[in-house]
C-alpha positions as CSV (number, residue, x, y, z in Angstrom):
1,M,-29.7,-3.9,-0.1
2,E,-27.1,-4.9,2.1
3,I,-24.0,-1.9,2.9
4,R,-21.6,-4.2,1.4
5,D,-23.8,-4.6,-1.5
6,M,-23.8,-0.5,-1.8
7,R,-20.2,-0.2,-1.1
8,L,-19.3,-2.6,-3.9
9,A,-22.0,-0.4,-6.2
10,I,-19.6,2.6,-5.4
11,L,-16.4,1.1,-5.9
12,A,-17.6,0.1,-9.0
13,H,-18.8,3.4,-10.0
14,F,-16.4,6.0,-8.6
15,E,-12.6,6.0,-8.9
16,P,-11.2,5.3,-5.6
17,G,-9.5,7.7,-3.5
18,M,-11.8,10.6,-4.6
19,S,-12.1,12.8,-1.4
20,K,-15.4,14.6,-3.0
21,V,-16.8,10.6,-2.8
22,A,-15.4,10.0,0.7
23,H,-17.0,13.5,2.0
24,A,-20.0,12.4,0.7
25,I,-20.3,9.1,2.5
26,S,-19.2,10.8,5.4
27,E,-21.3,13.8,5.3
28,Q,-24.6,11.8,4.2
29,G,-24.0,8.1,4.2
30,I,-23.4,5.2,1.8
31,E,-27.2,4.7,1.1
32,A,-27.6,8.7,-0.2
33,V,-24.3,7.8,-2.2
34,F,-25.6,4.4,-3.8
35,A,-28.7,6.4,-4.5
36,S,-26.9,9.3,-6.5
37,I,-25.7,6.5,-8.7
38,P,-28.1,6.4,-11.9
39,E,-29.8,3.0,-12.1
40,N,-28.9,2.8,-15.7
41,E,-25.1,3.1,-14.9
42,R,-25.6,0.3,-12.0
43,V,-23.5,-2.6,-12.6
44,D,-24.3,-6.3,-11.8
45,L,-22.7,-6.9,-8.6
46,S,-23.5,-10.9,-8.7
47,K,-20.7,-11.1,-11.7
48,I,-17.9,-9.0,-9.6
49,Y,-18.3,-11.1,-6.6
50,S,-18.3,-14.2,-8.6
51,A,-15.0,-12.4,-10.1
52,I,-13.3,-11.9,-6.5
53,E,-14.4,-15.2,-5.8
54,R,-12.7,-16.6,-8.7
55,L,-9.8,-15.2,-7.8
56,D,-9.7,-16.1,-4.3
57,G,-9.9,-12.7,-3.1
58,Q,-12.3,-11.5,-0.5
59,F,-14.3,-8.4,-0.4
60,L,-13.4,-6.6,2.6
61,T,-15.3,-3.3,3.9
62,P,-15.5,-1.2,7.1
63,E,-18.3,-3.5,8.7
64,D,-16.2,-6.3,8.7
65,E,-14.6,-7.8,11.9
66,L,-10.6,-8.1,9.7
67,W,-10.8,-4.4,8.6
68,P,-7.9,-2.6,9.1
69,P,-8.8,0.8,11.7
70,A,-5.8,2.1,10.1
71,V,-6.7,3.0,7.0
72,D,-9.7,5.3,8.2
73,D,-7.4,7.7,9.1
74,L,-6.8,8.9,5.7
75,V,-8.8,12.2,4.5
76,A,-10.5,10.0,1.6
77,P,-10.1,6.3,3.1
78,P,-10.9,3.0,0.8
79,I,-14.9,2.2,0.1
80,A,-13.5,-1.3,0.4
81,L,-10.5,-3.6,-0.2
82,V,-10.3,-6.4,-2.2
83,V,-7.6,-8.8,-0.6
84,K,-6.2,-11.9,-1.6
85,G,-4.3,-14.2,1.3
86,E,-3.8,-13.5,5.4
87,V,-6.3,-10.7,5.9
88,S,-5.4,-10.4,9.5
89,L,-2.1,-9.0,8.3
90,L,-3.6,-5.6,7.3
91,S,-3.7,-4.7,10.9
92,S,-0.4,-6.2,12.0
93,K,2.7,-4.4,13.0
94,S,4.0,-3.4,9.5
95,L,6.9,-1.3,8.3
96,A,6.5,0.1,4.4
97,I,9.6,-0.1,2.5
98,V,9.4,1.9,-0.7
99,G,11.5,3.5,-3.2
100,T,13.0,3.7,-7.0
101,R,12.0,1.3,-9.5
102,N,15.7,1.5,-10.6
103,P,17.7,0.8,-7.9
104,T,21.8,0.6,-7.4
105,P,22.8,-2.7,-5.9
106,Y,23.4,-0.3,-2.6
107,G,20.2,0.1,-2.6
108,I,18.6,-3.4,-3.3
109,R,21.0,-4.9,-0.7
110,A,19.5,-2.1,1.9
111,A,15.9,-3.3,1.3
112,S,16.6,-6.6,1.6
113,E,18.3,-6.5,4.6
114,F,16.0,-3.8,6.7
115,A,12.9,-6.0,5.2
116,A,14.7,-9.4,6.6
117,G,16.2,-7.4,9.6
118,F,12.2,-6.2,10.6
119,V,10.5,-9.5,9.6
120,D,13.2,-11.5,12.4
121,R,11.6,-8.9,14.6
122,E,8.3,-10.0,13.9
123,W,6.8,-7.3,11.7
124,T,5.3,-7.2,8.8
125,I,6.7,-5.7,5.2
126,V,4.4,-3.3,3.2
127,S,5.6,-2.3,-0.3
128,G,3.9,-1.7,-3.8
129,G,5.3,-5.1,-5.9
130,A,7.1,-3.0,-8.2
131,Y,10.2,-3.4,-9.6
132,G,13.5,-2.3,-7.8
133,I,13.0,-1.6,-4.5
134,D,9.4,-3.0,-3.7
135,S,11.0,-6.3,-4.6
136,A,14.1,-6.2,-2.7
137,A,11.5,-5.5,0.5
138,H,9.6,-8.2,-0.5
139,K,12.1,-10.6,-1.5
140,G,14.0,-9.9,2.0
141,A,10.9,-10.5,3.9
142,L,10.2,-13.9,2.3
143,I,13.9,-14.9,2.4
144,A,13.7,-14.6,6.1
145,E,10.5,-16.3,6.3
146,G,8.4,-13.5,6.8
147,A,5.3,-11.8,6.2
148,T,5.0,-9.1,3.3
149,I,2.2,-7.5,2.0
150,A,1.7,-5.7,-1.5
151,V,-0.5,-2.8,-2.7
152,T,-1.1,-2.8,-6.0
153,A,-2.2,-0.4,-8.4
154,S,-5.0,-2.8,-10.4
155,G,-7.0,-5.6,-10.0
156,L,-6.3,-8.9,-8.5
157,D,-6.6,-10.6,-12.0
158,S,-3.6,-8.0,-13.5
159,P,-0.8,-7.4,-11.0
160,Y,1.4,-4.9,-11.5
161,P,3.9,-5.5,-13.0
162,A,3.3,-8.6,-14.7
163,G,6.7,-9.8,-14.9
164,N,6.4,-10.1,-11.1
165,Q,4.0,-12.7,-11.2
166,K,6.3,-15.1,-9.7
167,L,6.9,-12.3,-6.6
168,F,3.0,-12.0,-6.1
169,E,2.4,-15.9,-5.9
170,E,4.8,-16.4,-3.2
171,I,3.8,-13.4,-1.3
172,I,0.5,-14.7,-0.9
173,E,1.7,-17.9,0.3
174,C,2.8,-16.0,3.6
175,G,1.3,-12.7,3.0
176,A,-1.2,-10.7,1.1
177,I,-2.0,-8.9,-2.0
178,V,-4.4,-5.7,-1.5
179,T,-6.2,-3.5,-3.9
180,E,-8.8,-0.7,-4.2
181,Y,-9.2,-1.8,-7.6
182,L,-11.9,-4.7,-8.7
183,P,-11.4,-7.1,-10.9
184,G,-10.6,-5.9,-15.0
185,T,-9.3,-2.9,-13.7
186,I,-5.6,-2.3,-15.1
187,A,-3.0,-0.2,-13.7
188,R,-2.9,3.4,-14.8
189,P,-0.4,6.6,-13.9
190,H,-2.7,8.6,-11.8
191,R,-3.8,4.7,-9.9
192,F,0.0,4.5,-8.5
193,L,-0.3,7.9,-6.5
194,V,-4.1,6.8,-4.9
195,R,-2.0,3.2,-4.0
196,N,0.5,4.8,-2.3
197,R,-1.5,6.6,0.2
198,L,-2.5,2.9,1.2
199,I,1.2,2.1,1.5
200,A,1.4,4.3,4.2
201,A,-2.0,4.1,6.0
202,L,-1.4,0.7,6.7
203,S,2.3,0.9,7.8
204,K,3.6,2.0,11.6
205,G,6.0,4.0,9.8
206,T,7.5,4.7,5.9
207,L,11.4,3.9,5.2
208,V,12.5,5.7,2.0
209,V,15.7,3.8,0.6
210,E,16.8,5.1,-2.8
211,A,14.5,8.0,-4.4
212,A,15.0,10.5,-7.4
213,F,14.0,13.9,-6.7
214,R,10.9,13.6,-8.0
215,S,10.0,10.0,-7.4
216,G,6.5,8.1,-6.3
217,S,7.7,7.3,-3.4
218,L,8.3,10.5,-2.1
219,R,4.4,10.8,-2.3
220,T,3.9,7.5,0.3
221,A,6.2,9.6,2.7
222,R,4.3,12.7,2.3
223,D,1.3,10.9,2.5
224,A,2.9,8.9,5.6
225,A,4.2,12.4,7.0
226,E,0.7,13.5,6.8
227,L,-1.2,11.0,8.7
228,M,1.7,11.5,11.6
229,R,3.4,8.3,10.6
230,P,6.9,8.5,11.5
231,V,9.6,8.8,7.8
232,M,12.7,7.7,7.6
233,A,15.1,7.6,4.5
234,I,18.4,6.1,4.1
235,P,21.5,8.5,2.8
236,G,23.4,7.5,-0.3
237,P,26.3,9.0,-2.0
238,I,25.8,12.7,-2.7
239,T,26.6,11.8,-6.3
240,A,23.8,9.4,-6.6
241,P,20.8,10.9,-8.5
242,T,19.0,7.4,-7.1
243,S,19.4,9.1,-3.2
244,E,18.9,12.5,-3.8
245,G,15.4,12.1,-2.9
246,C,15.9,10.4,0.5
247,H,18.6,13.7,0.9
248,R,15.7,16.0,0.0
249,L,13.6,14.7,2.5
250,I,16.5,14.4,5.3
251,G,17.2,17.9,4.4
252,E,13.7,19.3,4.6
253,R,13.3,17.3,8.1
254,S,10.8,15.5,6.7
255,A,12.6,12.4,7.3
256,E,14.5,11.0,9.9
257,L,17.6,9.5,8.6
258,V,18.7,6.6,9.3
259,T,21.6,4.2,9.0
260,S,20.7,0.6,10.2
261,I,17.9,-1.7,11.8
262,P,18.3,-0.7,15.3
263,D,18.0,3.0,14.3
264,A,14.8,2.5,12.7
265,L,13.3,0.5,15.3
266,E,14.2,3.3,18.5
267,L,12.9,5.9,16.1
268,L,9.7,3.8,15.3
269,S,9.6,3.4,19.3
270,T,9.8,7.1,20.2
271,L,7.7,8.3,17.2
272,A,4.8,6.0,16.4
């Protein structure tokens, strides 16, 4: 059996992002981890390959030439990725823009303008495809005729949220959708947290636009910091709940305060 087949079998058996599986692969090798899967629990790989192909996806492994080496910096790097769209973008110069699903007009404008400003300078924008700041970032990149990547927490056949289907289709035209999850996998709360580390890993830096005090976007910022990637945050009104998370990051010195695209570019050039 080929290594890519073993990786697919492991991905089908174990939940992505499990540190114990990543550790086992690192210490024992792919073959040993595959062998640990009981034969009666192994899936029909041909059906999964067919499902990926039917969705116009590509099954990408670390052995492939276009594998993005940046994700290997993670404590639990992906076993494999499923990509639809321009695979080469995964290794491009990119910025993650993340934030709340319930933004203010200020946040939507900031996310869109920063995304457009960065793609004008030939950066790729990475986000999670969700409503709110994520959507504003993707749309800002697309309006500026740039490239953007959506990292999803479900299979290619059910990108979440379903209401963003038109946006996902537009992203694929000049960007990519990336996931660790195989077709048939639906989004669950814990999968968004696992997904966030990929957003951080694929990017040279992360910008938090608007985030509540306990926003999931802060997890992406923490993941980026653990990878020693620059983290930036845009301040908002001191009375705005949607900016409490940004102010928390800035106050804890976990993120650099930025107020303009030149600010962000300068920080990335000095810290990246």
